[in-house]
N, C-alpha and C positions, 0 to 999 in steps of 0.2 A: 504494499500500500504505499502511497505516496505520503511524504512529509513526516514519517515517524522516526527515521534515523538521523535526519538532518534538516535544518530550518534554513531555507534561502527565501528571501522575500521575493515577491512578485516583481518588484522594481529590478533587483539583481538579474533575476532570470531574463526580464526583458531586455536589459542591457548587455546581456552577454548571450543572447539566443541566436540559434541558427533555425532555419526553415527546415521542417521534416514533415514526411507524409503520415497522415493519421487516419485511420479508418473511421467511419461513422460509428462502428460498433465500440472500437477504443474510445472515442470521444465521448459516447453515451456512458460508458463505464466510468470514465473519469468524472463526469458530472454527477453521477450518482453516488459515487464514492467519495468525492473530494469537495463537492460544494454543500454549503449548509445555508439555510435561510435565516432570518432574524430571530424567529420564534425558536429554532433549535439552537441557535447560538446563545440565546438568553439561558435555555435549558441548560446547555454545556457548561455555561459560565456561571450558573446559579444566580440570575439577577432577571430583571424584567427587560421587556422590549424598549421600555423607555430608556433604561440604562444603557442599552446597546446603541440606540440612537445619540444619546450624549457622548458615549465613548467615540463614535464616528465624527461627530461634530467637534470633539476636541482633538481628533486626529490620532486618538490612542489605537482605534481599530480602522483598517482600511478595507472596505469592500471591494470586491472585484466588478460588482455591479450594483448600481442604484436603480430601484423600480419605484413606482408611485409610493407605496407604503411598505416596502420592503427592502431589504439588502441581502446580496448574496456575497459569502465569504468563502475562502479557502479554509477547509477543515485544519489543516495543518497550520496555518498562521494563527487560528484560535487555539489550537493545542499548545503552540509555542507561548501565546499570551498568558495561558494558565500557569505555565512553568517560571515565568518570570515575575 
Protein backbone atom coordinates (compact mmCIF):
# COMPACT_ATOMS: atom_id res chain seq x y z
CA UNK A 1 0.00 0.00 0.00
CA UNK A 2 1.20 3.50 -0.77
CA UNK A 3 2.39 5.84 1.95
CA UNK A 4 3.02 3.42 4.79
CA UNK A 5 6.79 3.06 4.76
CA UNK A 6 7.85 6.49 3.56
CA UNK A 7 6.30 9.92 3.50
CA UNK A 8 6.79 12.21 0.52
CA UNK A 9 4.60 15.26 0.18
CA UNK A 10 2.55 15.68 -2.96
CA UNK A 11 4.59 18.82 -3.77
CA UNK A 12 7.87 16.87 -3.69
CA UNK A 13 6.40 14.14 -5.88
CA UNK A 14 5.15 16.68 -8.41
CA UNK A 15 8.50 18.48 -8.45
CA UNK A 16 10.50 15.31 -9.16
CA UNK A 17 7.95 13.37 -11.16
CA UNK A 18 8.21 11.71 -14.53
CA UNK A 19 5.32 10.63 -16.73
CA UNK A 20 4.29 7.00 -16.62
CA UNK A 21 1.51 4.93 -18.09
CA UNK A 22 -1.20 3.90 -15.64
CA UNK A 23 -4.11 1.62 -16.43
CA UNK A 24 -7.64 2.61 -15.51
CA UNK A 25 -7.76 -0.31 -13.09
CA UNK A 26 -4.55 0.83 -11.38
CA UNK A 27 -5.90 4.37 -11.09
CA UNK A 28 -9.23 3.20 -9.64
CA UNK A 29 -7.39 1.00 -7.16
CA UNK A 30 -5.20 3.92 -6.10
CA UNK A 31 -8.21 6.20 -5.63
CA UNK A 32 -10.13 3.60 -3.62
CA UNK A 33 -7.16 2.77 -1.38
CA UNK A 34 -5.40 6.10 -1.03
CA UNK A 35 -7.94 8.93 -1.15
CA UNK A 36 -10.05 9.86 1.85
CA UNK A 37 -12.87 12.40 2.13
CA UNK A 38 -13.50 14.98 4.84
CA UNK A 39 -15.77 12.79 6.99
CA UNK A 40 -13.34 9.87 6.88
CA UNK A 41 -10.41 12.19 7.62
CA UNK A 42 -12.26 13.53 10.65
CA UNK A 43 -12.91 10.00 11.89
CA UNK A 44 -9.27 9.03 11.35
CA UNK A 45 -8.00 12.10 13.21
CA UNK A 46 -10.67 11.88 15.91
CA UNK A 47 -12.15 15.32 15.27
CA UNK A 48 -15.08 17.00 13.51
CA UNK A 49 -15.50 18.00 9.87
CA UNK A 50 -15.31 21.61 11.06
CA UNK A 51 -11.90 20.90 12.61
CA UNK A 52 -10.73 19.48 9.28
CA UNK A 53 -11.94 22.63 7.50
CA UNK A 54 -10.07 24.80 10.01
CA UNK A 55 -6.87 22.75 9.56
CA UNK A 56 -7.14 23.25 5.79
CA UNK A 57 -7.75 27.00 6.18
CA UNK A 58 -4.67 27.29 8.43
CA UNK A 59 -2.56 25.28 5.96
CA UNK A 60 -2.00 22.38 8.36
CA UNK A 61 -3.69 19.91 6.00
CA UNK A 62 -3.47 20.11 2.23
CA UNK A 63 -6.27 18.47 0.27
CA UNK A 64 -5.55 17.11 -3.18
CA UNK A 65 -8.97 18.29 -4.30
CA UNK A 66 -11.53 20.78 -3.04
CA UNK A 67 -15.18 20.11 -3.78
CA UNK A 68 -18.20 22.24 -2.87
CA UNK A 69 -18.61 20.93 0.69
CA UNK A 70 -15.86 18.34 0.84
CA UNK A 71 -12.14 17.78 0.51
CA UNK A 72 -10.16 14.80 -0.73
CA UNK A 73 -6.87 13.95 0.97
CA UNK A 74 -4.12 11.44 0.40
CA UNK A 75 -4.50 8.92 3.20
CA UNK A 76 -0.72 8.72 3.59
CA UNK A 77 -0.50 12.45 4.32
CA UNK A 78 -3.15 12.13 7.05
CA UNK A 79 -1.35 9.15 8.54
CA UNK A 80 1.83 11.25 8.55
CA UNK A 81 -0.02 14.12 10.25
CA UNK A 82 -1.11 11.76 13.04
CA UNK A 83 2.49 10.74 13.73
CA UNK A 84 3.81 14.32 13.97
